[in-house]
Structure formats: structure tokens, C-alpha cells
N, C-alpha and C positions, 0 to 999 in steps of 0.2 A: 302300431302305435309305438313311437320312440320313447324310451325312458329318458327323462331329463335327469342329469346328474344332480344330486342333492347339494345345496349350497353348503360350503364349509362352515362349520360352527365357529362362531366368534367366541373368543375367550370371555368367560363370564365377568371377569374383573378387568377394568381398563389397566393397561400397563403403565405404571408410573416410572418416571425416569429414576435411575438408580442414584441414590444419594451417597456417592462415594466422594473421595477427596477431590476437590476441584483441581483441574489441570492448570498449573500455573506456568505460563510461558510468557513472562513480561515483555521481552523484546519482540517476539513474533506477534504477540497479541496486539501491542500498540501499533506495530507496522501494518497489520492487517485491518485494524479498525480505523486507521487514519486515512482519510480520502486522498486520492491522487492530487498532484498539484493542478491548479487551475490553468486555463489557457493564458490568463493575465500574468500569472507567475512565470510561465514558460517564456512569454514575450519579454518580461522584465529581465529574466536571466540572459537571454540572447542579446537584448539591447545593451545591457550593462557590459557584457563581455565584449561586444563589438566596439563600444566606446572606449574600453580600456585596452583594446588591441589584443584580446585573448582569443585564440583560434578555437573553433568548435572542438577540435581534437584535444586541446589543452583543457577546455571546459569539461569535456567528458571525463578526462583523467582526474581532474579536481573533484568531480562528483563521486567517482568511483573510489578514490582514495579516502574521501571524507565520510561517505555514507555506505560504502560497499554495495552499491547498486548503480545501474546506469542512470544517467541524467533523466531520461524519459520516465523512469520508474520512481522518481522521488515522490514522497508523500508531501502533503501541503505544509506540514510543520518543518520538514527538512528543507523544502524549497524556500520557505521564508528565511530560515537561517542562512541558506546559501546566498540568497539575495542580499541580506545584510552584510555578509562577508565580501561580496563583490562590490557593494557600495563603499565599504571601508578600504578597499584596495586602492593603492595610489595610482 
């Protein structure tokens, strides 16, 4: 007869999350909680740039300079701002 290993004892008290100081990272937190841009926003950006004679390379550079991330990685809020800026461009 094989001896079955005894199940490990569970701690008697459920472990509560530590109530230490909240980690405040405002810039990273907003960026991570903001959803990525929608397909409609992506189409709008490319259509506006094409109508204004802005190349894809220039568009990528504009996004990187303004938002410190690649165009494809813009969140929905930044994409909206970027669209407005493109609409206002002459």
C-alpha cells in the first residue's frame, strides 16, 4: 500500500493585501489603463496624413516626437489629440 502525501496545511487566516502606501505612478498608470487606439482612429490618422501629403515615415516621427511611442502604440486619448492636430494642419 502506497502512502499518500499529506495535503499541505492551508494557513488558518486568509492573507489580506498589505495596506502600505499606494504606488503612485501617474504617467505610467494612465498610459496602461487607457485603451489602445481603435481601428477607426488608425484609419483616420492615415487618411488625414495622405490628404495632407504627409508620408508614413513623417507620421511615425511626428507621433514619436509628440508621444514618445510608436504610432501603432498610441492610446485612444493620444490618438484623438493626434487626429485633431492633423485636422488643424494646413
